[in-house]
N, C-alpha and C positions, 0 to 999 in steps of 0.2 A: 375317499380319493387316494390312489396310491402316489407314492413320491416320484418326483420327476427324475428321470435319468441323471448320472452325474454330468454327461456331456451337455445337457440341455441347461442345467443349473449353472455350469461354468461359463457356457455361452451367454446366458442371461446376466451374469455377473459382469463379463467382460463388455458387454453392450452397455450396462449401467455404468460402469467405470467409464468407458469412451465417451458417453454422453455427458456425465458430469466435467470431464476434463474439457470437452468442447465448450460447455457452457462457461466454465472458468476462463477459458482462453477468450470468449468472446467479449466478456465483461472487462478482463484485465487488458488485452490489448487494445480493445475498443476505447477504454478510457484514456489509454496514453495517446492514441490517434486523434481522439477528440479533443484533447487539451492542445496538441499542436495545431489541429486544424482552426480551432477557436481563436488561438492567439498566433495564427501563422503571420510572418512578416511579408508583406505585400511588396510587390516591385516598387523601388526608389523610396522605401520608407526604413528607417533605421530605429531599432528598438530603444524605447527610452531608457536612460540610466536612471537609477534611484534619485540621484541628484537632480536631473532635470525634471524628473515626474514630481518631485517634492516641490520645486519652483512653479509648477503649473503648466509645464509642457505637456502638450497633447496634440502630437502628430496627426494629420488627417490620414486615415486608412480605413480599410474596410474590415480590418480584424479588430478583436476585442483585446485591448491592452491593459486590463484591469484584473490581473490573476488573483489578487488578494481578495478583491470583492468577490470574484467568481468562486474562490473557496469558502468564503463566508456563506454564501448562498447554497453552497453544496452541504455545508454542514447543517445548515437549517432544514434542508431537504431530507438528509439522513436521519435527523433527530425526528421529523414527523413520520417518517417510514418507520423507523424502530418502534416508536410509541404506538403506531397503528399495529404493528406486527404483535408487540406485547399483548396489546387488547385483544387481538384475535386469538392469540394463545390462552390467554385468560378465559375467554369464552368457551374455547375448544376442550380445554383441560379442567377448567374450575379451580384452578391453582392460582394463588395470588403470586405476582411478580415480585422480584426483590426490589426493594427501595432503601438506599442508603441513608444513614442519619447525616446531619450537616458536618459533624465533626469528621466521620470517616470520608465523607465526599471531599472535603477541602484537604484534609490532611494526607489522604493515601491516593486519590484520584487526580487531583490538581496538578501534580508533577508530571504524570503521564500525559494527560491532556494537553499541557503547555508544549511539551516536546512534540507530541504528535501534531498539534496545529503548526507548529513552526516547520517541521519536517515537509508536511503536506505544502504549506505555503509557499516556501522556498522551492520546492519542487516544481510547482506550478508556475512561479515566476521565472524560473529558467528557461521555461519553453520559448520566452520570448527572444532568447539569444542563441540556443544551441539546437543541434539537430535531434531527431528521435534517437538515432544510433548513439550519439554520445551520451545523450541522456540515460539511455538503458545501460550502457556500459558503466557509466559512473555510478548510477544507482546500485548496481552489483557490488561495488566496493563497500557498501553499507556493512557487509558481513564482518570486515575488518574492523570497524567500531563495535559492532555488537560483541565481538570476540574480546575486544579491550574492556569494554564495560563489564563483561561477563566475568572477566578476570579479577577487575576491581572490586565488583560485588560478590566475588568468591562463588559464583555459579558455575564456573570452569575451573579446572586446574591447568596450570602452566605445563605443556608437554612440547617435545620437539616436533610433533607431528603438527602441531597448532603453528609453530613457527614457519613450517613448509607451507601451509595452507595461506598463511599471510603474505609469505614471499611470492607464491604463484598468483594470488589475487593482485597483490600490488605491482608485481611485474608485469602481468597481462594488462592492467590499466595504463601502465607507463608505455608499453608498446602501442597500445590503442590510441593514445593521444600524441604520440611522437610524429611530429611533421605532418599532423593532419590539416588537411586543407580547409576544413570547415570548423576549426577549432576557435572558439571564443572563450577568453579568459574569466570574462565577467559571469557568463553563464556557467561556465565549468565550476567557479568558485562557489556560485548560489548551489548548483546541485551537490557539490562535494559537502558544503556546509548543511545540506538536506540529510546527505548520508551520515555525517557526525550526528547530527540529532536523531537520525533513526536508530543509530545504535543505542543512544539513551532512551529512545522511545520504546524499543522493543524489549529492552532489558527491564525497563520499569514495568511494562506490560506483563511480561512474563511473572514477575515478583507481585504484581496485582492480582492475577490470575490464580497464581498458587496459593493466595490467602483463602482456604475455604470458607472462612468465617464470612468473607464479604458476599459470597454467593455470586460472583460475576464468571462463572464458568462458561455461561451461555453468551456468545459474542452478541446476540440482540441487546441483551442487558447491558454489555459493556459498551456498545455504540449509544445506547440511549443515555448512559451516564457521562459518557465523555464529551457528546457534542456541544452542551452548553458551556462548558468550560473551556473547551477548545475554541469556541466563537468568541467568548471574552478575552482569551489569550492573544488572539490573532487581530482583534479589532483595533488595538492601539496602532499596530503596525501598518494597517490599513489606512487609518486616519491620518498618519504622518505622511505616507507616500502616494495614496490615491485619493484621500478625501476631497481636495479641492479639484483636482482634475476631473473626478468622476461627478462632482456636483455642477461642474460648467459644460461636461459633455452632451452633446445632442442626443446621444445614444441612450441616455438614462434621465437624469434629472431636468435637463433642459431639452427634453425630448418635444417635437412639433406634432408627431402623429402617435395616437394610441396605438395603432396597428404595429408600428415599428417597435415601440416599447414592449409589447406583448411578444414579438417575434424575439427580441433580445432575452427577454426574461425565460421564454421557452426553451430558447437554446441553451442558456445557462443552467436551467433546472434539470435538463438532461444528463449533464454530468453528476448531479447528486443521485439520480437513479442508477446512473453506472456504478457510481462508487458504493452505494448500497448493494447492488447486484453482486459486485466483486465480493464483499465480504460474505454475503449469503452463500454465494457459489463456492467459496473456499472452505466454509463450515461443511456445507453438504458434502463436498468431496472428501473431508477428512473424516467426518462421521459416517458416512456409507462406505469409504474404502480404508485409507489410512493416512498418516501424516506424511509418511515416505512418499506415497502416490504424489501428494501435492508438491513436494521438494522435487521430486524428478520431473513432474509436469512443468514445474517453474523453470527448469533449465531449458527445456525444448520450447517454452515461451519465448525466452530471451532471444532464442535462434530464429523463430518464427517473426519476432518483433524487427530484428535487424534485417531479415530478408525482405520483409514488407517495407519497410523504410527505404531500402535502396530501389525497390521497384516501384513503389507508388510515390515516394516524397523525392527521389533523385539523390539521396545521401551518397557520398562518394567515400568508398572504404578501399584502401590499398591493401596489398598482401601482408605488410606488417601489422596493419589494423586488425586483419583477420586472425594473424598468429596470436596477437595479443589478446583476442577475444576467446580463442580456444584455450590459451594459458589460464586466462582468468576462470573459464568455466570448469577447468580441470581442478583448480584449486576449490571451487564451490562443490564439485561433485566428490572430492575428497573428504572435504567436511561432512557433506550429507551422509556419506558412507561410514564415516566413523561415528557419526551420532546415531546411524540406525543399529550398528553393532552395541554401541553403548547402551541405547534404550532396551534392546534385547537382553543385555544383560542385567539391568536393572529390574525388568520385569520378572526374570527367573529369581533374583534374589529377594526382592521386595514385592509381594503380590499385591498389597494394599496400597502401595505408593503410587501416586500418579506420575506419569513419564513427561512431565513438562518443562523439562530443562533444556530445550532444543533451541539455540539461537539463530535458526535458519530466518531468512528475510521476511517472508509473509506467514511462516509457519506459527509463530509464536502466538498470536492473537487466538488462534483457535484450538490450542491444547487444554484438555480438561484437568482437573486435578486428580480424577482418578476414572478407571472405565466405567464405573456404575454410574458416574456423571454423564458420560458420554451416551450411555444407553438411555438414560432419562431424557436428556435433550433431544435425542433422536426420535424418541416416542412423541414429544411434544410437537415436532415439527411435521409429523404425519397428518395429513387431512383426511 
C-alpha cells in the first residue's frame, strides 16, 4: 500500500487532535458542573458553615451537602478503575505493572497524596458557597503557588518575567473578585486554600514522576498508588465535619428506601468516573499530541467554562470581572509560552533528559521522564 498524501495525513492528525481535545473538555468541564449540580444551593437554604456542620446541623434541601464524603467515594471509584485498567494492560502486554515497596510508598508518595487529597476536598467543599465562575477564576491562581514552590524546591530560577507572570495573574484575580455581586468569602477562602495546596501538590507530583527508579511515569500507575493514601488523609477531616451529619441524614445512613440510597450512591459514583476519565483523557491528549496542546486547550477550557456558567447557571459577571479574567489568562499564556521555549531549548541541549519541569496546572501529572517512556506507555494503551 502506498503512503497517504501529506494533506490527508495532516487532516487526520487534526481530526484526532480535535477529538481528543473535545474528549478532554467533556470530562473537565463536565466534572466542574457536576460538582456544582450535586451540591447546588436550593432556594431558601444557606450552605452550612464548617462550625454548624460539626455541631450536627443538617438543613433540609434537595442538594447533597457532604462534599468530603463525595470526594472519598470518588477516590474509591478512581482506585478501582485504575486497578482494573492496570489488570487489562497487564493482560494485553504481558508485562507486570510497577508496585512500590512500603518504604518508598510511605516516604515518597504520602506527601503528594495528602496534598492532593486536601486540594480536591477543599475544592469540592467550596462549591457549597461560590459560583462556578468564581471557582474557575480562583483555581487558575494555583499557578502562583506552583511557581512559588518551584522556586523553593529549585525547579525554577527566579527571573523578572516570572514576576510579571505573577503580577498579571494576581492582578487579574483581584479585578475579577473586586465588587463581585456573587462573592462569598468563606467559599473564596476554601478554594484559595485549595489553590495553595495545589501548588504543593503539583510540585511534589513533578518531583515524584521525575524519579525514574519509582517507575510512576504512567499516570494510571500514579493514580493507583495515590488513591489509598489520599483516602486515609482526607478521612479524618470528613469524620470531624461530616461524620455525624452524614450518619443521621435520611439520604444515606438513615435511609428509608433502598431505591433512594442507590440513586444517591449512583449520582456520587458518576463523579468518580468523570474524574478518572479526566485524568485518562489528559494523558491521551499529551501522549498523542503534545503537552503544549494540553496547556493551550486548558486556556480555552476556562473561557468555555465561564461562558457556560453565565448562560446555564446565571453567574453574573461585569465588565471589570471579564477584564480581570483576560488579564489573568494573559499571565497564564505568557507562562505557557515561556515554558514552551524553555522545553525546546532543553530538548536541543539534552537529548536524553526528560522535559518534565513544567509547573502548568494540570500538565505536571502527565509528563514522562523521557520521550522513550512516552512511546512505551502509548504502545501499552493501544487496544
